[in-house]
C-alpha positions, 0 to 999 in steps of 0.5 A: 219853896219850888219843887223841881227835878233834881239830877243828882249823879244819874239819878232823879231826885225830887227836891224842894229848894229854899229858893229865896235863900239861894237867891239871897246868897247869890246876890250877895256873892253877886255883889262883888260883880257890882262892885267889880263893874263899877270900879272898871268903868268909873275910870272912863267917865273921870279920864278927862278930869283926872288927865287933866289935874295930873297934866297927863301929857302922852300916850303911854302915862294915858294908857298907864292911868287907863290899865293899871287896874289891871296889874292888881287884877292880875295879881288878886285873881293869880292869888285867889286861886290858892288861897280860895282852894286853902282858906276857902271862898268866902273868907276871900269875898270878905277880903275883896269887899274890904279892899273896894271901901278902902282903894276906891275912898283913897283913889278919889282923894289921891294928891299924886299921880303916884298914890292914884295908880297905887290905889286903882292897883289895890282895886284891882286886885279886889277886881281880880278876887271878885272876879274869881270868887263871885262865879265861882262861888254861885256855881258851887251853891246853886241847883244844877237847872238853874245854876247857869241863870244865877251865874249870870245874875253875877253878870247883871250886877257887874252890868248895874256896877257898869251903869251905876258907875256912868250915871254916876260920872254923867250926874257928877260932872257937871256940864263943860262948855265945848272947846274948853282948853285943858287947863280950864277943864283943869280948874273947873269943879270937875277937874278938882273934885268932881272925878273924885266923887265918881270914885268915891261914890262906890265906897258905901255899896263896898261896906254893904258888900263886906257886911253881908259877905261876913254873914254868908255860908261857905261853899259846900262843895269846898266844905266836902272837898276839905273833909267838912261834909257835916257843915256842907250838909247842913247847907245843902239841907237849907237849900234842898232838903235832906234827900238833895244834900245827901245825894249832893255830897255823896256825888261830890265825894265820888269825884274827888280822889282821896289823897288830893282833897287837902292838897292842890297844886297848880302843877295838877293842872298839867295833866294831861286831861286836865290840860285840854279843858283848862286850854278850853277856858283860857281861850274863852277868857281870851276871846271875851276880852279880844273881842274889844268891847273894853274898848268901847268902854274904857276909850268911850271918850276918845271913839265918841269924840272921833265920831263928833261929839262933845264932852257932855254929848259922851258922858250921855252916850256912855250912860245909853252903852251901859243902859243897852248893856244892861237890857240884853243881859236880861236876855242872856239870864232868860236864855242860858238855862234854856237855849244853852251856852253854845248857841248864845256864844255863837251868835255873840261873836257873829254879831260882834264881829259884823258890828266891829267890821261895820264900824270900822267902815264908818270911821274909814268913811268918815261918817259921824254921829248917830251911826257910831253910836248905833254900832257901838251899841250893836256890838255892846248888845251882841256882846252883854247876851253872849261873851260877857255873861257866858263866859264866865258861866263855863268857866264856873262849869267846867273845871273838876271839883278838886282843882276848881280854884287853882283852874278858875285863877289861871283862866281869870288871870289870861282874862286880865292879861288878856285885858291887860294887852287890849287896853294898852295896846288900844291907843298904840293899835289906833295910831299904827293903823287907825281907828277903823284898822284897829276894830277890823283886827277885833272883828277878826278876833270873834270870827276866830272865835266863833269857830272855836266854840264850834268845833271846842266848846261843850254844852252844859245845860242843865247837868250838875257840875259832877256829871260835867267833870264826869264827861270831860275828864273821865 
């Protein structure tokens, strides 16, 4: 237990936080992020092998194989918004864990490309659900003074999942001889079985998440919103004691109109005050994707192949990108509640834009090897300390209590639509304007994002969710 000042409803209350409990339930929810990260990136290392196995010989099929999971992400995100407001956060976390386990196993052992796509889409549904639920749940249980740090931990687990997938791909794949033909790769152990184990490896942590989520508490803010204040008070007492629990319950109730507690409609988001907040959340979500960083993760093989690397070196380079991503995420966790959200986002947008400009120039001048690797690591580093974690923090904070589930669903759905467009169009853009032109487009988007954040995004550091709501809505 630690003692810290808590601002609730505009008054100062001393609360003794049960930090072990807060961290435990936050980490259980953040396991959704870990599985999200693994399932999202594992395809990058498996790509050279399952494409040969299924004999995908066109850019369209390659793009569909890499982006089909995003259809599921969108479906999962859309469904989760209404259901999380109706059924609660906990039940859907359990469902997402189950879908992760089933889809990872069956994707790995798919016998046809059609079944591979089906199970990738199911895995995408799990990702879409977790990307909604994990940050929202953590934001709703976390004390205000450390909410940014705890929500950023969800991004840390995403990054750990990404790195775990990259390491698993590297360790599972046997060394491929430079110059190996497509048929040689297809007939190799990698081409027949290695890529299957890359997908299957996440089944065990998925089952661990499933069991852990079964025993976690429901979100206290969801309980209050649905007229279950006494159940919420018991959970909040365990987090911060009786005084803290009473103050939090009163504050949440004060922000809820009684006639709206039980029924949330998506048309409620179209109220003028809500539209302004929703547009901020949607724009941040789209910016996170159109910054272009997921191209580096999902098309790493092509990027590094164009820079002169062989297959084995490409897999090792992918591990390095994951390691850098992990290291810089700790910077975000350590600074988000100290320096605030806006500063980190501005630094990140500027850094990514500059890195993309230089990367485009490197491809234009035919530079290869270490320079391309360093510039991709620079872009990932800037992203990992800013847009990657802080976007999730802001999306989980800025929406009012009564519509949070539905609003986050819309914002995250926009994120997955933007991600699908990014992933599907990269081969098309590359063919039309070249590798350099493509990264210059992403640089321009990041520059535009810098000015949007500067002019439109509020600072939420150190404020309760109810304080943020009053400032943005009232």
